[in-house]
Each structure stands twice: as C-alpha cells, then as structure tokens.
Residue frames as a rotation matrix with the C-alpha (Angstrom) as fourth column:
MET 1
0.885 0.462 -0.063 0.41
-0.256 0.370 -0.893 -11.16
-0.389 0.806 0.446 34.14
SER 2
0.168 -0.874 0.456 3.16
0.362 0.485 0.796 -13.26
-0.917 0.031 0.398 32.57
PHE 3
-0.498 -0.498 -0.710 5.09
-0.464 -0.539 0.703 -12.31
-0.733 0.679 0.037 29.47
MET 4
-0.972 0.109 0.210 3.52
0.228 0.660 0.715 -15.11
-0.060 0.743 -0.666 27.39
SER 5
-0.126 0.990 -0.061 -0.04
0.918 0.094 -0.384 -14.22
-0.375 -0.105 -0.921 28.39
GLU 6
0.130 0.100 -0.986 0.61
-0.043 -0.993 -0.106 -10.56
-0.991 0.057 -0.125 27.55
PHE 7
-0.792 -0.478 -0.381 2.03
-0.409 -0.049 0.911 -11.58
-0.454 0.877 -0.157 24.18
LYS 8
-0.749 0.580 0.320 -0.95
0.656 0.717 0.236 -13.86
-0.092 0.387 -0.918 23.52
GLU 9
0.181 0.840 -0.512 -3.35
0.659 -0.490 -0.571 -11.03
-0.730 -0.234 -0.642 24.34
PHE 10
-0.127 -0.330 -0.935 -1.43
-0.394 -0.849 0.353 -8.66
-0.910 0.413 -0.022 22.05
ALA 11
-0.927 -0.368 -0.071 -1.19
-0.218 0.375 0.901 -11.12
-0.305 0.851 -0.428 19.14
THR 12
-0.615 0.748 0.249 -4.88
0.786 0.606 0.123 -11.98
-0.059 0.272 -0.961 19.19
LYS 13
-0.224 0.527 -0.819 -6.13
0.102 -0.824 -0.558 -8.40
-0.969 -0.209 0.131 19.17
GLY 14
0.626 0.635 0.453 -8.07
0.510 0.106 -0.854 -7.48
-0.590 0.765 -0.258 16.05
ASN 15
0.802 -0.318 -0.506 -5.64
-0.506 -0.812 -0.292 -4.82
-0.317 0.490 -0.812 14.84
VAL 16
-0.239 -0.949 0.207 -2.67
-0.668 0.315 0.674 -7.18
-0.704 0.023 -0.709 14.82
MET 17
-0.211 0.237 0.948 -4.60
0.448 0.886 -0.122 -9.83
-0.869 0.399 -0.293 12.93
ASP 18
0.846 0.533 -0.024 -5.87
0.258 -0.448 -0.856 -7.24
-0.467 0.718 -0.517 10.42
LEU 19
0.440 -0.776 -0.453 -2.31
-0.786 -0.576 0.224 -6.04
-0.435 0.257 -0.863 9.90
ALA 20
-0.441 -0.615 0.653 -1.06
-0.250 0.783 0.569 -9.60
-0.862 0.088 -0.500 9.32
VAL 21
0.225 0.604 0.765 -3.77
0.670 0.474 -0.572 -10.25
-0.708 0.641 -0.298 6.73
GLY 22
0.913 0.120 -0.390 -3.00
-0.126 -0.827 -0.548 -6.91
-0.388 0.549 -0.740 5.07
VAL 23
0.032 -0.985 -0.171 0.71
-0.768 -0.133 0.626 -7.70
-0.639 0.112 -0.761 4.83
ILE 24
-0.430 -0.159 0.889 0.05
0.215 0.938 0.272 -11.12
-0.877 0.308 -0.369 3.30
ILE 25
0.546 0.695 0.467 -2.44
0.666 -0.022 -0.746 -9.77
-0.508 0.718 -0.475 0.76
GLY 26
0.783 -0.300 -0.545 -0.14
-0.412 -0.906 -0.094 -6.82
-0.466 0.299 -0.833 0.03
ALA 27
-0.295 -0.936 0.190 2.80
-0.472 0.316 0.823 -9.11
-0.831 0.153 -0.535 -0.70
ALA 28
-0.254 0.275 0.927 0.71
0.656 0.753 -0.044 -11.20
-0.710 0.597 -0.372 -3.08
PHE 29
0.803 0.595 -0.009 -0.71
0.427 -0.587 -0.688 -8.09
-0.415 0.549 -0.726 -4.72
GLY 30
0.397 -0.756 -0.520 2.81
-0.584 -0.645 0.493 -6.68
-0.708 0.108 -0.697 -5.10
LYS 31
-0.542 -0.580 0.608 3.84
0.057 0.696 0.715 -9.80
-0.838 0.422 -0.344 -7.00
ILE 32
0.224 0.710 0.668 0.83
0.834 0.215 -0.508 -9.44
-0.504 0.671 -0.544 -9.31
VAL 33
0.914 0.090 -0.396 1.65
-0.055 -0.939 -0.340 -5.79
-0.403 0.333 -0.853 -10.02
GLY 34
-0.002 -0.994 -0.110 5.33
-0.516 -0.093 0.851 -6.64
-0.856 0.059 -0.513 -10.48
SER 35
-0.444 -0.094 0.891 4.47
0.521 0.782 0.342 -9.29
-0.729 0.616 -0.298 -13.04
ALA 36
0.620 0.738 0.267 2.05
0.678 -0.333 -0.655 -6.95
-0.394 0.587 -0.707 -14.80
VAL 37
0.709 -0.415 -0.571 4.74
-0.427 -0.896 0.122 -4.27
-0.562 0.157 -0.812 -15.06
GLU 38
-0.294 -0.942 0.162 7.55
-0.451 0.286 0.845 -6.61
-0.843 0.175 -0.509 -16.12
ASP 39
-0.651 -0.005 0.759 5.59
0.412 0.837 0.359 -8.89
-0.637 0.547 -0.543 -18.43
LEU 40
0.200 0.839 0.505 2.86
0.948 -0.037 -0.315 -6.64
-0.246 0.542 -0.803 -19.83
ILE 41
0.883 0.263 -0.390 3.57
0.231 -0.965 -0.127 -2.93
-0.409 0.022 -0.912 -19.47
MET 42
0.179 -0.907 -0.381 7.34
-0.305 -0.420 0.855 -2.66
-0.935 -0.037 -0.352 -19.99
PRO 43
-0.488 -0.349 0.800 7.39
0.615 0.513 0.599 -4.67
-0.619 0.784 -0.036 -23.25
ILE 44
0.456 0.713 0.533 4.67
0.890 -0.351 -0.292 -2.38
-0.021 0.607 -0.794 -24.66
VAL 45
0.846 -0.202 -0.493 6.49
-0.048 -0.950 0.307 0.77
-0.531 -0.237 -0.814 -23.45
GLY 46
-0.167 -0.980 0.111 9.76
-0.021 0.116 0.993 -0.57
-0.986 0.164 -0.040 -24.87
ARG 47
-0.255 0.149 0.955 8.09
0.898 0.404 0.176 -1.31
-0.360 0.903 -0.237 -28.21
VAL 48
0.786 0.605 0.126 6.48
0.615 -0.743 -0.266 2.16
-0.068 0.286 -0.956 -28.40
ILE 49
0.626 -0.617 -0.478 9.77
-0.231 -0.731 0.642 3.89
-0.745 -0.291 -0.600 -27.55
GLY 50
0.480 -0.460 -0.747 11.62
-0.861 -0.084 -0.501 1.93
0.167 0.884 -0.436 -30.19
LYS 51
0.726 -0.111 -0.678 12.16
0.006 0.988 -0.155 -1.73
0.687 0.108 0.718 -29.36
VAL 52
-0.209 -0.779 0.592 14.02
-0.703 -0.301 -0.644 -0.93
0.680 -0.550 -0.485 -26.14
ASP 53
0.341 0.207 -0.917 14.57
0.432 0.832 0.349 -3.75
0.835 -0.515 0.194 -23.64
PHE 54
0.577 -0.054 0.815 14.57
-0.546 -0.768 0.336 -1.95
0.607 -0.639 -0.473 -20.29
SER 55
0.963 -0.205 0.173 16.08
-0.013 0.607 0.795 -4.92
-0.267 -0.768 0.582 -18.48
ASN 56
0.375 -0.867 0.330 19.24
0.921 0.388 -0.027 -4.52
-0.104 0.314 0.944 -20.57
LEU 57
0.658 -0.165 0.735 19.78
0.118 -0.941 -0.317 -0.75
0.744 0.295 -0.600 -20.15
TYR 58
0.703 -0.517 -0.488 23.04
0.613 0.094 0.784 0.00
-0.359 -0.851 0.383 -18.37
VAL 59
0.775 -0.620 0.122 26.13
-0.463 -0.689 -0.558 2.17
0.430 0.376 -0.821 -18.36
PRO 60
0.564 -0.638 -0.524 29.43
0.674 0.722 -0.153 0.34
0.476 -0.267 0.838 -17.89
LEU 61
0.969 -0.229 0.087 31.63
-0.234 -0.755 0.613 1.88
-0.075 -0.615 -0.785 -15.20
ALA 62
0.050 -0.976 0.212 34.82
-0.348 0.182 0.920 0.15
-0.936 -0.120 -0.330 -16.40
ALA 63
-0.398 -0.283 -0.873 36.30
-0.915 0.060 0.398 -1.18
-0.060 0.957 -0.283 -19.61
ILE 64
0.644 0.666 0.376 34.40
-0.582 0.746 -0.324 -4.14
-0.497 -0.010 0.868 -21.06
PRO 65
-0.432 -0.806 0.404 36.61
-0.313 0.554 0.772 -7.11
-0.846 0.207 -0.491 -21.97
GLU 66
-0.389 0.245 -0.888 36.17
-0.921 -0.073 0.383 -8.21
0.029 0.967 0.253 -25.59
SER 67
-0.902 -0.019 -0.432 35.54
-0.074 0.991 0.110 -11.80
0.426 0.132 -0.895 -24.56
VAL 68
-0.711 0.683 -0.167 32.40
0.364 0.153 -0.919 -10.86
-0.602 -0.714 -0.357 -22.61
PRO 69
-0.356 0.678 0.643 29.10
0.841 -0.067 0.537 -10.54
0.407 0.732 -0.546 -24.52
ASN 70
-0.940 -0.054 0.338 27.60
-0.012 -0.981 -0.192 -7.06
0.342 -0.184 0.922 -24.31
THR 71
0.142 0.987 -0.079 24.59
0.148 0.058 0.987 -7.94
0.979 -0.152 -0.138 -22.13
LEU 72
0.211 0.004 0.977 23.89
-0.812 -0.555 0.178 -6.88
0.544 -0.832 -0.114 -18.58
VAL 73
0.946 0.202 0.252 23.75
-0.311 0.779 0.544 -10.44
-0.086 -0.593 0.801 -17.26
GLU 74
0.678 -0.734 -0.037 27.08
0.621 0.599 -0.506 -11.42
0.394 0.320 0.862 -18.82
LEU 75
0.030 -0.668 0.744 28.79
-0.106 -0.742 -0.662 -8.21
0.994 -0.059 -0.093 -17.68
LYS 76
0.471 0.193 0.861 27.65
-0.848 -0.169 0.502 -8.81
0.243 -0.966 0.084 -14.10
LYS 77
0.991 -0.130 0.028 28.87
0.122 0.970 0.211 -12.42
-0.054 -0.205 0.977 -14.29
ALA 78
0.367 -0.909 0.199 32.25
0.629 0.084 -0.773 -11.16
0.686 0.409 0.603 -15.49
GLY 79
0.163 -0.274 -0.948 32.42
0.939 -0.251 0.235 -8.73
-0.302 -0.928 0.217 -12.58
VAL 80
-0.665 -0.331 0.669 32.30
0.578 -0.796 0.180 -5.57
0.473 0.506 0.721 -14.68
PRO 81
-0.563 0.486 -0.668 30.78
0.494 -0.450 -0.744 -2.74
-0.663 -0.749 0.013 -12.62
VAL 82
-0.690 0.427 0.584 27.68
0.496 -0.308 0.812 -1.37
0.527 0.850 0.001 -14.34
LEU 83
-0.815 0.560 -0.148 25.01
-0.300 -0.627 -0.719 1.19
-0.495 -0.541 0.679 -13.56
ALA 84
-0.823 0.535 0.191 21.85
0.546 0.652 0.526 -0.79
0.157 0.537 -0.829 -14.38
TYR 85
-0.851 0.481 -0.212 19.31
-0.344 -0.815 -0.466 2.01
-0.397 -0.324 0.859 -14.69
GLY 86
-0.554 0.670 -0.494 16.85
-0.484 0.225 0.846 -0.03
0.678 0.707 0.200 -16.80
ASN 87
-0.408 0.365 -0.837 15.95
0.655 0.756 0.010 -2.24
0.636 -0.544 -0.547 -13.86
PHE 88
-0.826 0.079 -0.559 15.49
0.406 -0.604 -0.686 0.89
-0.391 -0.793 0.466 -11.73
ILE 89
-0.777 0.573 -0.260 13.05
-0.621 -0.633 0.462 2.33
0.100 0.520 0.848 -14.30
THR 90
-0.364 0.646 -0.671 11.03
-0.009 0.718 0.696 -0.89
0.931 0.259 -0.255 -14.20
ILE 91
-0.469 0.144 -0.871 10.91
0.851 0.336 -0.403 -0.92
0.235 -0.931 -0.281 -10.39
LEU 92
-0.928 0.125 -0.351 9.99
0.004 -0.939 -0.345 2.78
-0.373 -0.322 0.870 -10.33
ILE 93
-0.571 0.765 -0.297 7.06
-0.617 -0.161 0.770 2.20
0.541 0.624 0.564 -12.69
ASN 94
-0.327 0.401 -0.856 6.05
0.472 0.854 0.220 -0.78
0.819 -0.332 -0.469 -10.55
PHE 95
-0.726 -0.013 -0.688 6.04
0.664 -0.273 -0.696 1.45
-0.179 -0.962 0.207 -7.45
ILE 96
-0.896 0.397 -0.199 4.04
-0.423 -0.900 0.109 4.22
-0.135 0.181 0.974 -9.13
ILE 97
-0.368 0.789 -0.493 1.37
-0.340 0.379 0.861 1.77
0.865 0.484 0.128 -10.29
LEU 98
-0.330 0.202 -0.922 1.19
0.732 0.671 -0.115 0.10
0.596 -0.713 -0.370 -6.87
ALA 99
-0.870 -0.019 -0.493 0.99
0.373 -0.680 -0.632 3.46
-0.322 -0.733 0.599 -5.06
PHE 100
-0.761 0.628 -0.161 -1.78
-0.608 -0.605 0.514 4.62
0.225 0.489 0.842 -7.42
ILE 101
-0.236 0.687 -0.687 -3.80
0.050 0.715 0.698 1.44
0.970 0.131 -0.203 -6.89
ILE 102
-0.488 0.017 -0.872 -3.44
0.851 0.232 -0.472 1.72
0.195 -0.972 -0.128 -3.10
PHE 103
-0.965 0.139 -0.224 -4.48
-0.081 -0.966 -0.247 5.38
-0.250 -0.220 0.943 -3.29
VAL 104
-0.520 0.814 -0.261 -7.62
-0.564 -0.098 0.820 4.48
0.642 0.573 0.510 -5.27
ILE 105
-0.212 0.426 -0.880 -8.50
0.489 0.825 0.282 1.65
0.846 -0.370 -0.383 -2.85
ILE 106
-0.680 -0.089 -0.728 -8.09
0.721 -0.261 -0.641 3.87
-0.133 -0.961 0.242 0.23
LYS 107
-0.922 0.372 -0.102 -10.05
-0.385 -0.904 0.183 6.68
-0.024 0.208 0.978 -1.41
GLN 108
-0.298 0.845 -0.444 -12.93
-0.296 0.360 0.885 4.29
0.907 0.395 0.143 -2.14
MET 109
-0.297 0.153 -0.942 -12.82
0.783 0.604 -0.149 2.87
0.547 -0.782 -0.299 1.40
ASN 110
-0.893 -0.054 -0.446 -12.96
0.332 -0.749 -0.574 6.38
-0.303 -0.661 0.687 2.86
ARG 111
-0.728 0.679 -0.098 -15.90
-0.571 -0.521 0.634 7.21
0.380 0.517 0.767 0.59
LEU 112
-0.123 0.690 -0.714 -17.74
0.111 0.724 0.681 4.13
0.986 0.004 -0.166 1.84
LYS 113
-0.355 -0.119 -0.927 -16.93
0.888 0.267 -0.374 4.92
0.292 -0.956 0.011 5.48
ARG 114
-0.642 0.107 0.760 -18.41
-0.074 -0.994 0.078 8.42
0.764 -0.006 0.646 5.38
GLU 115
-0.962 0.242 -0.128 -20.07
0.152 0.081 -0.985 9.21
-0.228 -0.967 -0.114 8.62
ALA 116
-0.257 0.953 0.158 -23.82
0.856 0.149 0.494 8.88
0.448 0.262 -0.855 8.78
PRO 117
-0.223 0.211 0.952 -25.68
-0.183 -0.968 0.172 12.06
0.958 -0.136 0.254 9.67
PRO 118
-0.969 -0.191 0.153 -25.97
-0.177 0.113 -0.978 12.50
0.170 -0.975 -0.143 13.42
ALA 119
-0.382 0.861 -0.336 -29.08
0.734 0.504 0.455 10.95
0.561 -0.073 -0.825 14.94
PRO 120
0.105 0.468 0.878 -31.56
-0.258 -0.839 0.478 13.30
0.960 -0.276 0.033 16.55
PRO 121
-0.770 -0.433 0.469 -31.10
-0.537 0.040 -0.843 13.56
0.346 -0.901 -0.263 20.30
ALA 122
-0.550 0.546 -0.632 -32.98
0.521 0.816 0.251 10.92
0.652 -0.191 -0.733 22.26
ALA 123
0.367 0.761 0.535 -35.93
-0.133 -0.526 0.840 11.98
0.921 -0.380 -0.092 24.36
PRO 124
-0.529 -0.588 0.612 -34.90
-0.676 -0.145 -0.723 12.66
0.513 -0.796 -0.321 27.96
PRO 125
-0.773 0.229 -0.592 -35.80
0.421 0.883 -0.209 10.01
0.475 -0.411 -0.778 30.52
GLU 126
0.162 0.986 0.049 -39.13
0.503 -0.125 0.855 10.26
0.849 -0.114 -0.516 32.27
ASP 127
0.371 -0.057 -0.927 -37.65
0.916 -0.140 0.375 11.28
-0.151 -0.988 0.000 35.64
VAL 128
-0.743 -0.658 -0.126 -35.76
0.612 -0.743 0.270 14.17
-0.271 0.123 0.955 34.03
VAL 129
-0.523 0.644 0.559 -38.97
0.276 -0.493 0.825 15.42
0.807 0.586 0.080 32.40
LEU 130
0.468 0.733 -0.493 -40.75
0.687 0.050 0.725 15.21
0.556 -0.678 -0.480 35.77
LEU 131
-0.032 -0.567 -0.823 -37.96
0.904 -0.367 0.218 17.09
-0.426 -0.737 0.525 37.56
ARG 132
-0.895 -0.263 0.359 -38.07
0.415 -0.785 0.459 19.84
0.161 0.561 0.812 34.90
GLU 133
-0.067 0.954 0.292 -41.81
0.367 -0.249 0.896 20.19
0.928 0.168 -0.333 35.37
ILE 134
0.509 0.192 -0.839 -41.36
0.858 -0.035 0.513 20.51
0.069 -0.981 -0.182 39.13
ARG 135
-0.512 -0.783 -0.353 -38.60
0.769 -0.601 0.218 23.11
-0.383 -0.160 0.910 38.63
ASP 136
-0.772 0.262 0.579 -40.77
0.276 -0.683 0.677 25.13
0.572 0.682 0.455 36.24
ALA 137
0.314 0.937 -0.151 -43.75
0.542 -0.046 0.839 24.93
0.779 -0.346 -0.522 38.65
LEU 138
0.262 -0.295 -0.919 -41.57
0.924 -0.200 0.327 26.19
-0.280 -0.934 0.221 41.56
LYS 139
-0.806 -0.579 0.127 -40.32
0.588 -0.752 0.298 29.11
-0.077 0.315 0.946 39.45
LYS 140
-0.387 0.745 0.543 -43.90
0.291 -0.460 0.839 30.22
0.875 0.483 -0.039 38.76
SER 141
0.557 0.720 -0.414 -44.87
0.598 -0.001 0.802 30.26
0.577 -0.694 -0.431 42.40
C-alpha cells in the first residue's frame, strides 16, 4: 500500500473527520466566549468592583517617561516593560467559562449515552436444544 493511499484511508476515517469538525466548531465557540467575556462580562465585573478597566491593569517594571501617557498601550509602544496582569485576568475568566461550558456539554452527552439495560439472552438455536435433549435422554438411560 502506497504512502498516499494510506494517508487517504487515515484522513477519511470517521474519527479524523469528527476531530476536524470539533476543532473548527471549538475555535468558533472560543471566539464567541472570548467576545462574551471581553465585551459583556468584564465591563460588568469592572463596574461592580469600582469602574475598573481590566484591560488597563498593569505594573510598570521600569521608570515611566513623563512624555508617555499612562496607558498600557502607550507604555508598550514606548517600550516600557510592564506586567499586564489585567489581560491575564480576562483570559483566565475566559478559560474558566469555556471549561465550564465544555464540562456541562460532556456531562449532558454522557447522560444521553447511558447504556441501555442488557437485552435478555436470545433463545438457543434449534440444533443446540435438540442436542441438549439427546444428552439428557442419554443420562437417564
């Protein structure tokens, strides 16, 4: 079997195709959750905490020149090293929400996939029944 035919067989198997679809849907879903966290959740959390803009939370690791505005974007443009922990908080919340949603989806799928109760054993074939009868008759004699 040639390399290309082996690859074709591998790529067209059901598991590989399912994985590809899952990755594509997961990437799109990740963007939706990312937008929900950035655009909906974090502004509400920032407002509740006290009008905090998480995207602008940082700790400068060097002296800030007076000519540079005191925002994260401008400090990065000026080359000032900063520890931007606000962005990390946003990404962490994004991950927690995404992990929770995936957990709930998998839990529901497992609930739906519960095994059906085992079927009663099928009746033995006719020849087996006949052989058992012969065996039992020979034991009696």
